[in-house]
VOBA-1610 file (N, C-alpha, C; in pm, whole numbers, padded with zeros to 5 digits, always signed):
BEGIN
Unk+00084-00116+00000Unk+00000+00000+00000Unk+00089+00124+00000Unk+00051+00225-00078Unk+00130+00347-00088Unk+00131+00422+00044Unk+00240+00490+00071Unk+00250+00573+00190Unk+00296+00497+00313Unk+00298+00364+00306Unk+00341+00289+00423Unk+00492+00269+00418Unk+00557+00285+00533Unk+00702+00259+00540Unk+00724+00112+00570Unk+00824+00054+00509Unk+00853-00084+00546Unk+00897-00089+00691Unk+00867-00198+00754Unk+00905-00209+00895Unk+01056-00199+00908Unk+01096-00123+01009Unk+01237-00108+01037Unk+01303+00006+00960Unk+01227+00076+00873Unk+01287+00184+00794Unk+01332+00297+00885Unk+01251+00332+00985Unk+01289+00439+01079Unk+01410+00396+01161Unk+01411+00271+01202Unk+01524+00219+01280Unk+01652+00219+01195Unk+01639+00177+01067Unk+01755+00176+00977Unk+01808+00318+00956Unk+01717+00412+00945Unk+01758+00551+00927Unk+01839+00599+01047Unk+01790+00572+01168Unk+01862+00614+01289Unk+01997+00543+01299Unk+02003+00416+01262Unk+02130+00344+01266Unk+02229+00401+01164Unk+02177+00444+01047Unk+02265+00507+00947Unk+02323+00635+01003Unk+02243+00713+01074Unk+02290+00839+01130Unk+02387+00818+01246Unk+02355+00723+01331Unk+02434+00703+01453Unk+02550+00606+01433Unk+02543+00527+01330Unk+02648+00428+01306Unk+02599+00289+01339Unk+02631+00195+01257Unk+02587+00057+01276Unk+02690-00020+01359Unk+02642-00116+01433Unk+02736-00198+01512Unk+02820-00287+01420Unk+02936-00328+01470Unk+03024-00417+01395Unk+02949-00544+01359Unk+02967-00589+01237Unk+02908-00715+01193Unk+02764-00703+01148Unk+02707-00583+01146Unk+02569-00564+01098Unk+02566-00596+00949Unk+02480-00687+00905Unk+02481-00728+00765Unk+02423-00623+00670Unk+02348-00525+00721Unk+02288-00423+00633Unk+02390-00316+00597Unk+02378-00265+00476Unk+02469-00162+00428Unk+02425-00025+00480Unk+02521+00057+00517Unk+02489+00194+00556Unk+02542+00289+00450Unk+02496+00410+00455Unk+02541+00511+00360Unk+02682+00555+00396Unk+02766+00574+00296Unk+02901+00626+00317Unk+02912+00759+00244Unk+02957+00861+00316Unk+02978+00993+00255Unk+03124+01030+00271Unk+03182+01077+00163Unk+03322+01115+00165Unk+03333+01266+00148Unk+03426+01324+00216Unk+03449+01468+00202Unk+03537+01493+00081Unk+03559+01619+00050Unk+03645+01653-00063Unk+03789+01615-00037Unk+03824+01589+00088Unk+03962+01552+00118Unk+04001+01421+00052Unk+03904+01333+00025Unk+03932+01208-00044Unk+03983+01238-00185Unk+03929+01343-00246Unk+03968+01378-00382Unk+04099+01455-00387Unk+04142+01513-00278Unk+04262+01595-00276Unk+04391+01515-00268Unk+04385+01396-00218Unk+04506+01318-00201Unk+04575+01354-00069Unk+04691+01297-00049Unk+04763+01317+00078Unk+04827+01454+00089Unk+04858+01516-00024Unk+04928+01644-00020Unk+04836+01764-00006Unk+04707+01744-00004Unk+04614+01856+00002Unk+04582+01905-00138Unk+04513+02019-00143Unk+04472+02075-00272Unk+04593+02121-00352Unk+04588+02098-00481Unk+04699+02134-00568Unk+04692+02280-00614Unk+04572+02338-00618Unk+04555+02474-00667Unk+04439+02538-00593Unk+04460+02656-00539Unk+04351+02731-00477Unk+04283+02812-00586Unk+04171+02762-00637Unk+04106+02825-00751Unk+04057+02966-00720Unk+04025+02995-00594Unk+03976+03128-00559Unk+04090+03228-00543Unk+04211+03180-00518Unk+04324+03270-00498Unk+04380+03322-00629Unk+04398+03236-00726Unk+04457+03276-00853Unk+04395+03192-00964Unk+04280+03235-01018Unk+04212+03153-01119Unk+04298+03131-01242Unk+04284+03015-01304Unk+04361+02989-01427Unk+04330+03094-01532Unk+04433+03132-01607Unk+04415+03228-01714Unk+04441+03372-01673Unk+04456+03398-01544Unk+04484+03534-01498Unk+04634+03548-01482Unk+04690+03644-01552Unk+04834+03667-01547Unk+04865+03773-01442Unk+04951+03743-01348Unk+04988+03840-01244Unk+05074+03952-01300Unk+05137+03932-01414Unk+05226+04033-01470Unk+05155+04131-01562Unk+05033+04104-01600Unk+04961+04188-01695Unk+04885+04298-01619Unk+04932+04420-01631Unk+04875+04533-01556Unk+04729+04559-01597Unk+04697+04542-01726Unk+04559+04567-01771Unk+04463+04471-01705Unk+04501+04342-01694Unk+04413+04245-01628Unk+04390+04285-01483Unk+04494+04330-01416Unk+04481+04367-01275Unk+04389+04487-01260Unk+04401+04587-01349Unk+04317+04705-01340Unk+04171+04671-01360Unk+04140+04574-01447Unk+04002+04539-01472Unk+03937+04473-01352Unk+04019+04423-01259Unk+03965+04360-01139Unk+03947+04459-01025Unk+03981+04585-01047Unk+03962+04685-00943Unk+03815+04724-00934Unk+03774+04762-00814Unk+03639+04812-00793Unk+03644+04964-00790Unk+03545+05027-00848Unk+03533+05172-00841Unk+03410+05202-00757Unk+03429+05280-00651Unk+03319+05323-00567Unk+03295+05470-00592Unk+03170+05506-00611Unk+03134+05643-00640Unk+03044+05695-00527Unk+03085+05808-00468Unk+03009+05869-00360Unk+02969+06009-00403Unk+02845+06046-00378Unk+02798+06177-00419Unk+02685+06221-00328Unk+02673+06354-00308Unk+02561+06405-00231Unk+02439+06428-00319Unk+02454+06406-00452Unk+02344+06417-00547Unk+02311+06276-00597Unk+02189+06255-00646Unk+02159+06123-00705Unk+02253+06093-00822Unk+02297+05970-00831Unk+02388+05929-00938Unk+02312+05924-01070Unk+02379+05965-01176Unk+02318+05960-01309Unk+02310+05814-01356Unk+02205+05781-01431Unk+02196+05644-01484Unk+02313+05616-01578Unk+02366+05497-01568Unk+02477+05452-01651Unk+02428+05334-01734Unk+02468+05329-01859Unk+02424+05224-01949Unk+02543+05148-02002Unk+02539+05015-01990Unk+02646+04931-02039Unk+02610+04892-02182Unk+02682+04952-02278Unk+02649+04938-02419Unk+02771+04902-02501Unk+02748+04834-02611Unk+02853+04810-02710Unk+02824+04903-02826Unk+02908+05006-02842Unk+02883+05109-02941Unk+02952+05084-03075Unk+03044+04988-03078Unk+03108+04953-03204Unk+03147+04806-03202Unk+03167+04750-03320Unk+03204+04609-03330Unk+03349+04584-03290Unk+03430+04690-03292Unk+03573+04672-03266Unk+03607+04666-03117Unk+03513+04697-03030Unk+03541+04686-02887Unk+03418+04639-02813Unk+03442+04585-02695Unk+03333+04530-02616Unk+03251+04637-02548Unk+03151+04594-02473Unk+03065+04689-02404Unk+03139+04764-02294Unk+03099+04888-02272Unk+03150+04967-02161Unk+03039+05061-02114Unk+03063+05134-02009Unk+02960+05218-01948Unk+02957+05357-02010Unk+02834+05406-02028Unk+02811+05536-02092Unk+02701+05610-02015Unk+02711+05743-02017Unk+02604+05831-01969Unk+02534+05889-02091Unk+02407+05927-02075Unk+02344+06009-02177Unk+02408+06146-02169Unk+02455+06198-02280Unk+02523+06328-02282Unk+02428+06437-02232Unk+02300+06426-02264Unk+02202+06525-02219Unk+02191+06528-02066Unk+02203+06412-02000Unk+02200+06408-01853Unk+02321+06480-01794Unk+02438+06458-01854Unk+02561+06522-01806Unk+02552+06673-01824Unk+02504+06717-01941Unk+02491+06861-01966Unk+02393+06926-01869Unk+02284+06858-01841Unk+02184+06910-01748Unk+02244+06923-01607Unk+02320+06822-01564Unk+02381+06824-01430Unk+02483+06937-01419Unk+02561+06958-01524Unk+02667+07060-01522Unk+02615+07199-01562Unk+02491+07204-01610Unk+02431+07331-01656Unk+02518+07397-01762Unk+02554+07317-01864Unk+02636+07364-01975Unk+02570+07327-02107Unk+02602+07402-02210Unk+02557+07364-02344Unk+02658+07264-02401Unk+02616+07192-02502Unk+02703+07095-02567Unk+02828+07161-02622Unk+02812+07275-02686Unk+02925+07346-02748Unk+03027+07388-02642Unk+02981+07445-02530Unk+03073+07490-02424Unk+03142+07370-02360Unk+03067+07262-02334Unk+03127+07143-02274Unk+03239+07089-02363Unk+03211+07074-02491Unk+03310+07017-02582Unk+03431+07108-02600Unk+03411+07240-02588Unk+03524+07333-02596Unk+03612+07321-02471Unk+03550+07307-02355Unk+03627+07298-02229Unk+03689+07160-02208Unk+03622+07056-02254Unk+03665+06919-02227Unk+03670+06837-02356Unk+03760+06870-02446Unk+03764+06800-02576Unk+03813+06655-02566Unk+03873+06616-02454Unk+03929+06482-02441Unk+03826+06376-02404Unk+03704+06415-02364Unk+03603+06315-02332Unk+03544+06257-02461Unk+03522+06126-02460Unk+03470+06057-02577Unk+03317+06070-02581Unk+03269+06133-02688Unk+03125+06150-02710Unk+03093+06084-02843Unk+02993+05997-02841Unk+02955+05927-02964Unk+02805+05943-02987Unk+02766+05917-03110Unk+02625+05920-03147Unk+02583+05778-03185Unk+02470+05736-03130Unk+02419+05602-03154Unk+02273+05615-03200Unk+02231+05537-03299Unk+02089+05542-03336Unk+02001+05511-03214Unk+01896+05590-03198Unk+01809+05576-03081Unk+01749+05435-03073Unk+01714+05377-03186Unk+01658+05242-03188Unk+01758+05142-03130Unk+01886+05154-03169Unk+01990+05063-03119Unk+02014+05084-02970Unk+02016+05210-02928Unk+02034+05241-02786Unk+01925+05174-02703Unk+01800+05191-02742Unk+01690+05133-02665Unk+01690+04981-02671Unk+01729+04924-02786Unk+01737+04778-02796Unk+01839+04723-02697Unk+01956+04786-02689Unk+02059+04738-02597Unk+02021+04763-02451Unk+01960+04876-02423Unk+01920+04907-02285Unk+01820+04804-02236Unk+01721+04772-02318Unk+01618+04677-02277Unk+01677+04537-02260Unk+01769+04497-02346Unk+01821+04361-02340Unk+01934+04343-02239Unk+02003+04450-02199Unk+02118+04433-02112Unk+02101+04490-01973Unk+01995+04560-01949Unk+01980+04626-01820Unk+01861+04568-01744Unk+01868+04575-01615Unk+01757+04535-01531Unk+01691+04661-01480Unk+01611+04722-01565Unk+01547+04848-01531Unk+01396+04830-01522Unk+01336+04893-01423Unk+01191+04897-01417Unk+01144+04999-01519Unk+01018+04995-01560Unk+00969+05094-01656Unk+00995+05239-01611Unk+00987+05266-01481Unk+01011+05402-01431Unk+01157+05444-01447Unk+01250+05347-01448Unk+01393+05377-01459Unk+01441+05387-01603Unk+01359+05343-01698Unk+01401+05348-01838Unk+01408+05492-01885Unk+01503+05521-01975Unk+01513+05657-02026Unk+01388+05697-02101Unk+01355+05825-02098Unk+01236+05875-02165Unk+01234+05839-02312Unk+01116+05809-02364Unk+01102+05777-02505Unk+01099+05629-02534Unk+01134+05547-02437Unk+01140+05403-02462Unk+01002+05346-02490Unk+00903+05396-02422Unk+00768+05344-02437Unk+00679+05438-02517Unk+00737+05533-02588Unk+00657+05635-02656Unk+00612+05596-02796Unk+00631+05473-02835Unk+00585+05429-02965Unk+00699+05414-03064Unk+00667+05400-03193Unk+00771+05375-03294Unk+00865+05495-03309Unk+00992+05463-03333Unk+01094+05567-03350Unk+01140+05570-03493Unk+01180+05687-03534Unk+01237+05704-03667Unk+01378+05646-03668Unk+01417+05590-03781Unk+01552+05532-03790Unk+01660+05640-03795Unk+01620+05765-03812Unk+01719+05872-03817Unk+01743+05938-03682Unk+01660+05907-03582Unk+01679+05966-03449Unk+01804+05907-03385Unk+01880+05992-03315Unk+02004+05949-03252Unk+02008+05991-03106Unk+02100+05930-03032Unk+02126+05961-02892Unk+02275+05989-02879Unk+02310+06095-02807Unk+02451+06122-02780Unk+02487+06063-02645Unk+02601+05994-02643Unk+02650+05929-02522Unk+02790+05979-02491Unk+02822+05984-02362Unk+02957+06020-02320Unk+03010+05907-02234Unk+03134+05869-02260Unk+03192+05753-02192Unk+03212+05780-02043Unk+03178+05682-01963Unk+03192+05684-01817Unk+03340+05676-01783Unk+03393+05782-01722Unk+03534+05786-01683Unk+03545+05848-01544Unk+03644+05808-01465Unk+03661+05866-01331Unk+03674+06018-01332Unk+03743+06073-01432Unk+03758+06219-01439Unk+03622+06287-01460Unk+03536+06226-01541Unk+03402+06281-01562Unk+03319+06271-01435Unk+03333+06162-01362Unk+03260+06146-01236Unk+03297+06257-01138Unk+03425+06289-01129Unk+03471+06396-01041Unk+03414+06530-01087Unk+03407+06551-01215Unk+03351+06673-01271Unk+03201+06685-01235Unk+03135+06572-01227Unk+02993+06569-01191Unk+02969+06583-01041Unk+03077+06592-00963Unk+03064+06611-00819Unk+03070+06484-00737Unk+03113+06377-00797Unk+03125+06251-00725Unk+03268+06232-00677Unk+03281+06167-00564Unk+03413+06128-00515Unk+03434+05984-00558Unk+03547+05958-00620Unk+03575+05827-00675Unk+03687+05762-00595Unk+03664+05637-00554Unk+03767+05560-00484Unk+03787+05429-00556Unk+03914+05392-00575Unk+03948+05263-00635Unk+03987+05168-00524Unk+03937+05047-00530Unk+03971+04945-00433Unk+04017+04822-00510Unk+04144+04782-00494Unk+04190+04665-00568Unk+04121+04538-00519Unk+04105+04445-00610Unk+04039+04318-00581Unk+04108+04243-00468Unk+04239+04250-00462Unk+04316+04168-00367Unk+04303+04217-00224Unk+04255+04339-00200Unk+04247+04391-00063Unk+04128+04339+00011
//
């Protein structure tokens, strides 16, 4: 009959937990720790300390593992992780209009004072496609225009690359914390 335990099942369970007496003909469960797999010398590689493929001599690899902390007395501007060209991977960008609004500057004055910042133009359709597919944003957090209906293929969005120098210009304090600390 379903739902019935065979006689002695509870007793066998307790004996498995507490240990069976010598010479008991029934088999008990055996569990082995990871130390059985390590051998007598212990672990050969601490995977969390130095993962395979990471070169300690490559400065660029080390920099990419640093954490950047941003502190500000104003709300932080939304940042978008986008791939703007096929020749390089995704990186973080601000909407140029958000930066101009925060700094209370026109585009022309900003570009005259800070010509070294990277500003690019991306089709609005592509920007919204990437934002929706790569970001975890609620509808309220999405940039304006995302839900406003069909967009023209000629509409564009200006983006400015997220850089520590730009963050400081926006009034944020930037701290770098290396991964190893």
